[in-house]
C-alpha positions in Angstrom: 0.0 0.0 0.0 1.2 3.5 -0.8 1.2 5.7 2.2 -0.1 9.3 1.7 0.1 12.1 4.3 -2.7 14.2 5.0 -1.6 17.8 5.2 -3.6 19.7 7.6 -4.2 22.9 7.3 -10.3 26.5 23.1 -11.2 29.3 23.7 -10.2 31.9 26.3 -11.5 35.4 26.9 -9.5 38.1 28.7 -11.9 37.8 31.7 -11.3 34.0 32.0 -7.6 33.7 32.3 -7.8 30.7 34.6 -8.1 28.7 31.4 -7.9 25.2 32.5 -10.7 24.0 30.2 -11.7 22.7 33.6 -14.7 20.8 32.6 -16.6 18.4 34.9 -14.2 15.6 33.8 -10.8 17.3 34.3 -9.6 19.3 37.2 -6.0 20.8 37.4 -4.5 21.2 40.9 -4.0 24.9 40.3 -5.6 27.5 38.0 -2.3 29.4 37.8 0.5 27.0 37.0 4.0 28.6 36.5 6.5 27.5 33.9 8.6 24.7 35.3 5.8 23.4 37.6 4.6 19.8 37.7 0.9 20.2 37.1 -1.2 17.6 38.8 -4.7 16.7 37.7 -7.7 14.4 38.3 -9.7 13.1 35.4 -12.9 11.1 35.3 -14.2 9.1 32.3 -17.9 9.3 33.3 -19.9 10.7 30.5 -17.0 10.7 28.0 -16.3 8.4 25.0 -13.9 6.6 27.4 -16.6 5.8 30.0 -16.3 2.2 31.2 -12.9 1.7 29.7 -10.4 0.5 32.4 -7.1 1.0 30.5 -6.6 4.5 29.0 -3.7 6.6 27.9 -2.9 10.3 28.3 -0.7 12.5 26.1 0.3 16.0 27.1 1.4 18.6 24.5 3.8 21.2 25.9 4.1 24.4 23.9 7.3 26.4 24.5 7.8 27.7 21.0 7.7 24.1 19.7 5.2 21.4 20.4 6.6 18.6 22.6 4.6 15.4 23.3 4.8 13.8 26.7 3.5 10.5 27.9 1.6 11.0 31.2 1.6 8.1 33.6 -1.9 7.6 35.0 -3.0 6.1 38.3 -6.5 4.8 38.5 -9.1 4.9 41.3 -12.3 3.5 39.9 -13.4 5.8 37.1 -11.0 8.5 38.3 -7.5 8.9 37.1 -4.7 11.0 38.5 -1.6 12.2 36.7 1.2 14.8 36.5 2.4 16.9 33.6 6.1 18.0 33.7 6.7 21.5 32.2 9.9 23.4 31.5 10.9 26.9 32.3 9.9 28.1 28.8 6.5 26.5 28.7 3.7 28.8 27.5 0.7 26.5 27.5 -0.2 22.8 27.9 -2.9 20.6 26.4 -3.8 17.0 27.2 -5.8 14.4 25.4 -7.1 11.0 26.7 -7.5 8.0 24.5 -7.8 4.3 24.1 -7.0 3.1 20.6 -9.4 5.0 18.3 -11.5 6.3 21.2 -10.6 9.8 22.1 -11.8 12.3 24.8 -10.8 15.8 23.7 -13.5 17.6 25.7 -16.0 17.5 22.7 -13.4 18.9 20.3 -12.7 21.9 22.6 -9.6 20.4 24.2 -8.4 20.2 27.8 -5.7 22.8 28.4 -4.1 25.4 30.7 -1.8 28.4 30.2 1.3 29.3 32.2 1.1 32.2 34.6 3.3 34.6 36.5 1.7 36.7 39.3 -1.8 35.4 38.1 -1.3 36.8 34.6 -0.5 34.7 31.5 3.2 34.7 30.8 4.5 36.3 27.7 3.5 34.2 24.7 0.9 32.1 26.6 -2.1 33.5 24.7 -0.5 33.1 21.3 0.8 29.7 22.4 -2.7 28.6 23.2 -3.9 29.7 19.8 -1.0 27.8 18.2 -2.0 24.7 20.0 -5.6 25.1 19.0 -5.0 25.7 15.3 -1.8 24.0 14.5 -0.3 20.5 14.9 -1.9 20.3 18.4 -5.3 20.6 16.8 -4.4 17.8 14.4 -3.1 15.4 17.0 -5.9 16.1 19.5 -8.7 16.3 16.8 -9.9 19.7 17.9 -12.4 21.9 16.2 -10.9 25.2 15.2 -12.9 28.2 16.1 -11.4 31.1 14.2 -13.0 33.9 16.1 -12.0 32.6 19.5 -8.4 32.1 18.5 -8.3 35.5 16.8 -9.3 36.9 20.2 -6.4 35.1 21.8 -4.0 36.6 19.4 -5.5 40.1 19.8 -5.0 39.9 23.5 -1.4 38.7 23.0 -0.6 41.5 20.5 -2.2 44.1 22.9 0.0 42.9 25.8 3.1 42.1 23.9 3.3 43.9 20.5 6.8 42.6 19.9 5.3 39.1 19.4 3.2 40.0 16.4 5.8 39.1 13.9 6.0 35.5 14.9 2.2 35.0 14.8 0.9 37.2 12.0 0.9 34.4 9.4 -1.3 32.2 11.6 -3.4 35.2 12.5 -4.0 36.0 8.8 -5.0 32.4 8.2 -7.6 32.5 10.9 -9.0 35.8 9.5 -9.3 34.2 6.1 -11.1 31.2 7.5 -13.5 33.6 9.3 -14.2 35.9 6.4 -11.9 36.1 3.4 -13.5 39.4 2.2 -12.7 41.3 5.4 -9.4 39.6 6.1 -7.4 41.8 3.7 -8.7 45.0 5.3 -8.0 43.7 8.8 -4.4 42.6 7.9 -3.6 45.9 6.0 -2.4 47.8 9.1 0.0 44.9 10.0 1.3 44.6 6.4 1.7 48.4 6.2 3.7 48.4 9.4 6.1 45.8 8.1 6.3 47.3 4.6 7.1 50.8 6.1 10.0 49.6 8.2 13.1 51.4 7.1 15.4 48.4 7.2 13.3 45.3 6.6 14.9 42.1 7.6 14.7 39.0 5.5 12.4 37.6 8.1 10.1 40.6 7.7 9.8 39.8 4.0 9.1 36.2 4.7 6.2 37.2 7.0 4.9 39.6 4.4 5.1 37.0 1.6 3.4 34.4 3.7 0.6 36.8 4.6 0.0 37.7 1.0 -0.1 33.9 0.2 -2.7 33.3 2.9 -4.8 36.2 1.6 -4.6 35.0 -2.0 -2.9 38.2 -3.1 -0.6 36.8 -5.7 0.4 40.1 -7.3 1.7 41.7 -4.1 3.2 38.3 -3.1 5.3 38.3 -6.3 6.3 41.9 -5.8 7.5 41.2 -2.3 9.4 38.1 -3.6 11.2 40.2 -6.2 12.1 42.8 -3.7 13.5 40.4 -1.1 15.4 38.5 -3.8 17.0 41.7 -5.0 18.0 42.8 -1.5 19.0 39.3 -0.3 20.3 37.4 -3.4 21.7 34.7 -1.1 18.7 34.6 1.1 16.0 32.1 2.1 13.5 33.2 -0.6 16.0 32.5 -3.3 16.7 29.2 -1.7 12.9 28.4 -1.5 12.5 29.2 -5.1 15.3 26.9 -6.1 13.9 24.1 -3.9 10.4 24.5 -5.5 12.0 24.5 -9.0 13.8 21.3 -8.1 10.7 19.5 -6.8 8.6 20.7 -9.8 11.1 19.5 -12.5 10.1 16.2 -14.2 13.1 15.8 -16.4 15.7 13.7 -14.5 18.8 15.3 -15.9 17.5 18.8 -15.3 16.3 17.9 -11.9 19.8 16.7 -10.9 21.3 19.8 -12.3 19.0 22.0 -10.3 19.9 20.1 -7.1 23.6 20.6 -7.8 23.1 24.3 -8.2 21.1 24.4 -5.0 23.7 22.6 -3.0 26.5 24.7 -4.5 24.8 28.0 -3.6 23.4 26.8 -0.2 25.6 24.1 1.2 23.9 22.4 4.1 25.4 23.3 7.5 22.8 22.6 10.2 21.5 19.1 11.1 18.1 20.0 9.7 19.6 21.1 6.4 21.6 18.0 6.1 18.5 15.9 6.8 16.7 17.7 4.0 19.3 16.7 1.5 18.2 13.1 2.0 14.7 14.1 0.9 16.2 15.7 -2.3 17.9 12.4 -3.2 14.8 10.5 -2.4 12.9 12.7 -4.8 15.6 12.1 -7.5 15.4 8.4 -6.9 11.6 8.4 -7.3 11.9 10.3 -10.6 14.5 7.8 -11.8 12.4 4.9 -10.8 9.4 6.3 -12.6 11.5 6.4 -15.8 12.8 2.9 -15.2 16.3 4.2 -14.9 17.5 1.7 -12.3 21.1 2.7 -12.5 20.3 6.2 -11.5 17.7 4.9 -9.0 20.4 3.0 -7.2 22.8 5.9 -7.3 20.4 8.3 -5.7 19.1 5.9 -3.0 22.7 5.3 -2.0 23.0 9.0 -1.3 19.8 9.1 0.8 21.0 8.4 4.4 17.6 8.8 6.1 16.2 5.3 6.6 12.6 6.4 7.1 12.7 8.5 4.0 14.4 5.7 2.0 11.9 3.1 3.2 9.1 5.3 1.9 10.8 5.8 -1.5 11.3 2.0 -1.8 7.8 1.1 -0.8 6.1 3.6 -3.1 8.2 2.4 -6.0 7.4 -1.2 -5.3 3.7 -0.4 -5.0 3.8 1.4 -8.4 5.6 -1.5 -10.1 3.2 -4.0 -8.6 0.3 -2.2 -10.3 -1.0 -0.4 -7.2 -3.6 -3.1 -6.5 -4.9 -6.5 -7.5 -6.2 -5.2 -10.9 -3.3 -3.1 -12.0 -0.6 -4.1 -14.5 2.7 -5.1 -12.8 6.2 -4.5 -14.3 9.8 -5.1 -13.2 8.7 -7.5 -10.4 12.3 -8.5 -9.6 13.1 -4.9 -8.9 9.8 -4.5 -7.0 10.6 -7.4 -4.8 14.1 -6.2 -4.0 13.1 -2.6 -3.1 10.0 -3.7 -1.2 12.2 -6.0 0.9 14.5 -3.2 1.6 11.7 -1.0 2.8 10.8 -3.6 5.4 14.4 -3.9 6.5 14.7 -0.1 7.0 11.5 0.3 8.9 12.5 -2.5 11.2 15.7 -0.6 12.0 13.7 2.5 12.7 11.4 0.7 15.1 14.4 -0.5 17.0 16.0 2.9 17.1 13.6 5.8 17.8 16.2 8.5 17.6 14.5 10.0 14.6 11.3 10.7 16.5 9.8 14.2 16.0 9.3 16.2 19.2 5.5 16.2 18.7 5.3 12.4 19.1 5.8 10.4 22.2 8.1 7.3 21.9 5.0 5.1 22.2 3.0 6.9 19.5 6.0 7.2 17.1 6.6 3.4 17.5 3.0 2.8 16.7 3.3 4.9 13.5 6.4 3.0 12.4 4.6 -0.3 13.1 1.7 0.9 11.0 4.2 1.7 8.2 5.7 -1.7 8.5 2.3 -3.3 8.1 1.4 -1.3 5.0 4.8 -1.9 3.5 4.4 -5.6 4.2 1.1 -5.3 2.3 3.0 -4.0 -0.7 5.5 -6.9 -0.4 2.6 -9.3 -0.4 1.2 -7.8 -3.5 4.5 -8.1 -5.3 4.7 -11.7 -4.3 1.2 -12.3 -5.6 1.9 -10.7 -8.9 5.1 -12.9 -9.2 2.9 -16.0 -8.7 4.2 -16.7 -5.1 0.7 -17.1 -3.8 1.5 -19.0 -0.6 4.2 -16.6 0.6 1.9 -13.6 -0.4 -0.8 -15.1 1.8 1.5 -15.6 4.7 2.7 -11.9 4.6 -0.9 -10.6 4.1 -2.1 -12.5 7.1 0.5 -10.9 9.3 -0.4 -7.5 7.9 -4.1 -7.9 8.5 -3.5 -9.1 12.0 -1.2 -6.2 12.8 -3.9 -3.8 11.6 -6.6 -5.7 13.6 -8.5 -6.5 10.4 -9.6 -2.8 10.1 -8.4 -2.1 6.6 -10.9 -3.1 3.9 -8.4 -3.2 1.0 -5.9 -5.3 3.0 -8.6 -7.6 4.2 -9.8 -8.1 0.6 -6.3 -9.0 -0.6 -5.9 -11.4 2.3 -9.2 -13.2 1.3 -8.1 -13.4 -2.4 -4.7 -14.8 -1.5 -6.1 -17.3 1.0 -8.8 -18.5 -1.4 -6.1 -19.2 -4.0 -3.9 -21.1 -1.5 -6.5 -23.0 0.6 -9.7 -22.9 -1.5 -13.1 -21.1 -1.4 -14.4 -23.0 1.6 -11.5 -21.9 3.7 -12.6 -18.2 3.5 -16.4 -18.7 3.7 -16.6 -18.1 7.5 -14.2 -15.1 7.4 -16.1 -13.4 4.6 -19.3 -13.9 6.5 -17.7 -12.3 9.6 -16.4 -9.4 7.5 -19.9 -8.9 6.1 -21.5 -9.0 9.6 -18.9 -6.5 10.9 -19.4 -4.1 7.9 -15.9 -4.7 6.6 -16.5 -6.7 3.4 -16.1 -5.6 -0.2 -17.8 -6.4 -3.4 -15.0 -8.7 -4.4 -15.3 -10.7 -1.2 -19.0 -11.0 -1.7 -18.4 -12.2 -5.3 -16.1 -14.9 -3.9 -18.7 -16.0 -1.4 -21.5 -15.9 -4.0 -19.5 -18.2 -6.4 -18.9 -20.6 -3.6 -22.5 -20.5 -2.4 -24.0 -21.1 -5.8 -21.4 -23.9 -6.5 -22.9 -25.7 -3.5 -26.2 -26.0 -5.3 -28.0 -22.9 -3.9 -30.1 -20.7 -6.1 -29.8 -16.9 -6.8 -32.9 -16.3 -4.7 -31.5 -18.2 -1.8 -28.2 -16.3 -2.1 -30.1 -13.0 -2.0 -31.8 -14.0 1.2 -28.6 -15.3 2.7 -26.5 -12.2 2.0 -29.3 -9.9 3.2 -29.4 -11.8 6.5 -25.6 -11.3 6.9 -25.7 -7.7 6.0 -28.7 -7.0 8.4 -26.5 -7.4 11.4 -23.8 -5.1 10.0 -26.4 -2.4 9.1 -27.9 -2.6 12.6 -24.5 -2.2 14.2 -23.6 0.7 11.8 -26.9 2.4 12.7 -26.2 2.0 16.4 -22.7 3.5 15.9 -24.1 6.3 13.7 -26.7 7.3 16.3 -23.9 7.6 18.9 -22.1 10.1 16.7 -25.1 12.4 16.3 -24.5 16.1 17.1 -26.8 19.1 16.9 -25.3 22.4 15.7 -26.8 25.1 13.6 -25.5 24.8 10.0 -23.8 28.0 8.9 -25.8 29.5 6.1 -24.3 30.1 2.6 -25.1 31.3 -0.8 -22.8 29.9 -3.5 -22.8 29.8 -7.3 -23.0 26.4 -9.0 -21.3 25.5 -12.3 -24.2 26.9 -14.3 -24.0 30.3 -12.5 -27.1 29.7 -10.4 -27.1 30.8 -6.7 -27.8 28.0 -4.2 -28.5 28.8 -0.6 -29.0 26.5 2.4 -32.2 28.3 3.2 -33.6 27.2 -0.1 -33.1 23.6 0.9 -34.9 23.8 4.3 -37.1 20.8 4.7 -34.6 18.5 3.0 -31.8 16.3 4.2 -28.7 18.0 2.8 -25.3 16.3 2.4 -22.5 19.0 2.1 -19.3 17.5 0.8 -16.2 19.8 0.9 -13.6 18.8 -1.7 -11.0 20.2 -4.1 -9.8 19.2 -7.6 -6.2 18.5 -6.2 -7.4 16.4 -3.2 -6.5 12.7 -3.7 -8.7 11.3 -0.9 -11.6 13.4 -2.2 -11.3 12.0 -5.7 -10.9 8.5 -4.4 -14.2 8.8 -2.5 -16.2 10.1 -5.5 -17.1 6.8 -7.1 -18.8 5.8 -3.9 -20.4 9.3 -3.5 -21.7 9.0 -7.1 -23.4 5.7 -6.2 -24.8 7.2 -3.0 -26.2 10.2 -4.8 -27.6 8.0 -7.6 -29.5 6.1 -4.9 -31.3 9.2 -3.9 -31.6 11.0 -7.2 -35.4 10.5 -7.4 -35.9 11.4 -3.7 -37.0 15.0 -3.4 -36.3 15.1 0.3 -32.6 14.5 -0.1 -30.0 16.9 -1.7 -26.2 16.3 -2.3 -24.0 19.4 -2.6 -20.3 19.1 -3.5 -18.6 22.3 -2.4 -15.3 23.0 -4.3 -13.0 24.9 -1.9 -9.3 25.7 -1.1 -8.4 26.0 -4.8 -6.7 29.4 -4.5 -7.8 30.2 -8.0 -10.0 32.8 -9.6 -13.7 31.9 -9.8 -13.7 31.5 -13.6 -10.7 29.1 -13.4 -12.4 27.2 -10.6 -15.5 26.8 -12.7 -13.6 25.6 -15.7 -11.5 23.1 -13.7 -14.4 21.7 -11.7 -16.6 21.4 -14.8 -13.9 19.5 -16.7 -13.3 17.2 -13.8 -16.9 16.2 -13.3 -17.5 15.9 -17.1 -14.4 13.7 -17.6 -15.4 11.4 -14.8 -19.1 11.4 -15.7 -20.2 12.5 -12.2 -23.7 13.9 -11.8 -22.7 16.1 -8.9 -24.3 19.5 -8.1 -21.0 21.4 -7.6 -20.9 24.7 -5.8 -17.9 27.1 -5.9 -16.6 28.4 -2.6 -14.2 30.8 -4.4 -13.5 32.9 -1.4 -13.2 29.9 1.0 -15.8 31.6 3.2 -18.1 28.7 3.5 -15.5 26.1 4.3 -14.2 28.5 6.9 -17.6 29.0 8.5 -17.9 25.2 8.8 -14.5 25.1 10.5 -13.2 22.4 8.2 -9.6 21.3 9.0 -9.1 18.8 6.2 -10.8 17.4 3.2 -12.9 15.5 2.3 -15.3 16.5 5.1 -19.0 15.8 4.9 -21.8 17.4 6.9 -25.2 16.0 7.1 -27.8 18.7 7.7 -31.3 17.8 8.8 -34.6 19.3 7.6 -34.4 22.0 10.2 -31.0 23.3 9.2 -28.9 21.6 11.9 -25.7 19.6 11.4 -26.3 16.1 12.8 -23.3 14.2 11.4 -19.8 15.2 10.4 -17.5 12.7 8.6 -13.8 13.4 7.9 -11.6 11.7 5.3 -12.1 8.5 3.4 -10.9 5.0 4.4 -10.8 3.5 0.9 -13.8 1.2 1.4 -16.5 2.3 -1.2 -19.1 -0.1 0.0 -18.8 1.2 3.6 -19.0 4.7 2.4 -22.2 4.1 0.5 -23.8 2.3 3.4 -22.7 4.9 6.0 -24.0 7.8 3.9 -27.3 6.0 3.3 -27.7 5.1 6.9 -27.1 8.7 8.0 -29.6 10.0 5.5 -32.2 7.5 6.5 -31.8 8.4 10.2 -32.3 12.1 9.4 -35.3 11.4 7.1 -37.0 9.5 9.9 -36.2 12.3 12.4 -38.9 14.5 10.9 -39.7 16.4 14.1 -36.2 17.6 14.6 -36.0 16.0 18.0 -32.9 14.6 19.6 -32.4 11.4 17.6 -30.2 10.0 20.4 -33.4 9.8 22.4 -35.8 9.2 19.5 -34.0 6.1 18.2 
């Protein structure tokens, strides 16, 4: 399997500085902890997603200019847990999350956190630090919901108290303003930009901030002007280096790409440890380009220059996955090379698992090891596919079984390949019970069901009997899915919007009151969004004749002019023959009002205009996607009175 990384893009008012998100479930020992203190707390799971679980984990995130993860040892006393967070003398703010596997308590997406104080006042940088936790990597790791207005207020308070800290936070501040309202963001940022632009001796860092702000605001013209100015003033500066790096990564021709790298390293020889580490990624990029061109001599040359084992493992795995045809149905090539590089990817990840020295600060040792073990499992899936394509069915099955077990049978694609391999090795009867269990647990695929159907009919059963048999198996899965869906219900007023569709017509949420509305945020560049669309096409087709249901696909985060967005989106849906009603969020105002952190994200709005479900991402299982979307729609269709469905069902 190829691993892709999702790039991700609590509130405190001035009158409530004892910001300990001190909900009924978490109580800190003090409202005013100081940097360097050990902060004790008591936590109870009652009423949280972790209620009744006897073995939970806690991870604290210490912000001191960087985000540092810390494992917190918990001591239990019934449903109460006690722990202690160790801070350092530079700590500005602390957040904590409680979890058990995929179950997370993050205070209903608001977070549990506390700032550092001195004389009962937030220390310098604490307010901005809290905003950084809420909206940056901390938000991603703790699965928090970003509230632009509340975090803007945090920055405003920090800027008022400590004007000298503005420079380090203005880019994030601008991003929040854009999320809140792109139209007013430019006017609100103008005084800050003017202040920087009017400085007599602007530093290179000043220019970097200006350029980044213009980028956030979508002001390409002024962004390019600032770039030209800084490159003229600092010809050996970071902007010139950034342009050279971008040119290198954007170049497809292998010879030209290597030449660009040589120029980059000659002009900016790496000196720091971070810069030297980055060089490994350059060679990894060259190796990938060489592999894509089947230039194996160059591929070996560049991989030999990449000394970062985690990076190299990823390069090897992705190349092997491509050569293996990227799945059961793809065409495989160069399988001897694929087997060699896939094996190396496994060797390197094993070494990383045994040596955690490359761990980023924002991971604990335990979480980083879990990540590496997940990588090993997915790389092993690639190795199994390579073996399968080579005709080594038995060995492929053995590797796939290990992978599926490591991932606790939760990955639909991996489970499917396991079933295919096992059927080949041990026969159709050997997989019958497992396929039935996958169906009952909602983790089957159409290919699995085809295998089961063939086996079932071969035993002398009729098509009619098979239909009844499969319906009976799926009934249990659908009932369980429904129960799980009901547990995930929320009730929030859906932000209103008025957006143009591809035909130029204005569509408003108010116009759709009385209908169940599925709002799917996506972008033409978003791989997971596009991967989910065949399933969303089938789901929307299922309800195309139902006047009480409406699907809207909101194209956002394109950073293009409206006419260009319209052209690209129109061509995309036409090329793929999708019957989507696409709306253009050209100013990113709507996606900001829905506080979307990553795409695809779907909101299910009931007939009264309230968000009842929110689904983020796509797990690759089309059948599950269709079933889940359908179940959510059916729940909301039945919930005609707009009552609390958690009670009604």
